N, C-alpha and C positions, 0 to 999 in steps of 0.2 A: 869155323864153328859159330862165330858171331851172327852170321846171316841166318843160321839155323833157328835162332831165337825169334826171328821176325814172324814166323808162322805160328807162334804160341801166344796165349792170352797175355794181356797187358801186365799182370802181376809177375809173370816170368821174366819180363823185360826189366824189372827193377834191377839196378846194378848189383845190389847185394845178393839177390837170388842168382843172377848170372854168374857171379864169382863163386858162390857155393856150388852151383850145379856143375860149372866147369871143373872145379877142384875134384868133385866126386866122380865125374866122368873120367877125368885124367887118372884117378886112382884105380878105377875099374873094379871088377870083382863083385862081391855081394854087398848089398846095402840094406840096412834096417832104417826105415823111415819111421822114426819115433814120434808119433803124433800125426799120422798120415791123413787125418780128417776124412774127406770123402773122395780122395784120390786125385787131387788137383795136380800132383807132381808125377803120378804113376806113368803115364804115357811117355813123358819126356825121359824118365830114367830107363824104362825098358827099351825105348827106341834108340837109346845110346849104349845099349849092351850091358847094363847093370842087372844083376840077378836081384830082383826086388822082393822085399818082405816089408809089410807095413803093420803097425800096431796103433791103436787109438783106444782110449778109455771109454769113449762114447759109443754105445751099441748102435744108435741110429746112424751115426757116421759110417760105421763099418757096414751096416746093412745097405746104405746108399752106395757105398764103394762097390760092394759085391754085385749090386744090381747093375751098375754101370759097366763093371769089369768082372764078369763071373769067374774067370780063370785066375784072378789075382790072388796072390798069397798074402792075405790079410786076416787079422783077428783082433778081437777085443782083448786088450791087455793094458796094464798100467806101466809107465816108465819107472815106477817104484818097484816093480816085480816083473821084469821082462822074462817071458817063458822060453828062454833059449839058453843053451850051454855057454860057458865062458868062450870067448873068442870065436863066436859063431859067424861073425860078419867082418868083411874087410873094412867097411865104413859104417858109421851111424850119422844120420842127419836128423836134427830136431829143429824144425823151423817154427819158431814162435810158440813153443810149448812151456818152457820153464817159467816164463813171466806170468803164466796163468796158475802157478802152483803156490801153495802156502810156503812162506819163506823157509820154514824148518824142513820141508820136503825137498828143496832144491839140491842141497848137497847129496842127498840120498839118490835122487834121480840121476844126477851127473855121474855118481859112482856106479850106478847100475848100468847106465849106457856104456860107460867105459869098460865094464866087465865083459860085455859081449862083443867088443871090437878088437881087431888085430892091428889096424894101421892108423885110422883117422876118425875123428869125431868133429862134426861141425854143429855149433849151436847158433841159432839166429835169435837175437834178443833186441829189446829196445835200446836206444843209446844210454850210455852210463850217465849218471847224475852225480853231482858233488856229494850230496847227502842223500842216502838211501831213504826212500819214502815207504810208508806202510802200504801194503796191498790195498787197492781200491777198485771200485767198479767204474770203468769208463765205457759209456755206451753199452752197458750190460756185459762187459768183458772184464774179468778179474785181471788186474795188471799190477805187476811189481815194477818199481824203478830201481835199478841196481847201482850201488856204489861200486866203482871199478875195483878198488882194493879188496873189498869184502867178497865180491864175486870171484875175483881171481884166486882168492884163498881157497875156494872150493875146488878150483882146477889144480893148483899146486899141491894140494893134499892127495891127489891121485897118485897111484904107483906108476912107475915107468913112463912118465911124461918126457918126451923128447923135446918138443918145441910147442910154443903157444904163440899164435899169430892173431893179433887183433886188427880188424878192419872196422874202425869206429865211424859212426855217424854217416853212413853211406846214404846219400840223398836219393830219393826215387822220383818217379814221374809226378807225384802229387805232393812233393816236398816231405813225404814221410821218410823218416830216417831209421836205419837198422844198423846193428852192430853184429859182425860175424866174429865168432870165437872159433878158430881153427886149431885143433890140438892133434898133434901126431905122437905116436908112441915112440919110445926110445929105439934108436937104430933104424927108423923108417925115414 
């Protein structure tokens, strides 16, 4: 599988993304890409057999996605109110979404993504910091810096959590770091 990544754009080659993608491909089934943006992950997921659905809150992103991939199952929707039934997807992947939310909305978003999944949820977030900082704009991007204990409280408050795996501070090609939070439901 590793050689398969070589034909993809540089961002997919980030070790954190590779781990997330491999975990999702291994899980198989249906995938909700919560915060799908303009479809950067779409071809990878469908080419690896996942039944893909994407949501993003930004209409222009979904319009661009549909222009590039007219047959893709994507729609404008918020992670705070996902328009699907409970347990509609095998997995949920949210790459770099929650750090752009207001802090009060983060627990609600995590709970809502958890509601629609049967097996696995993967959140990609910035590295944890000792003291949580207030949201700020970095290069015009709204960014939260998460305190590990407080962030994990959002996860442990979910129902039927089986396991939580943290892959912290995974360094990428440009020394950017990401943290993966891999959460499995009980019995999975």
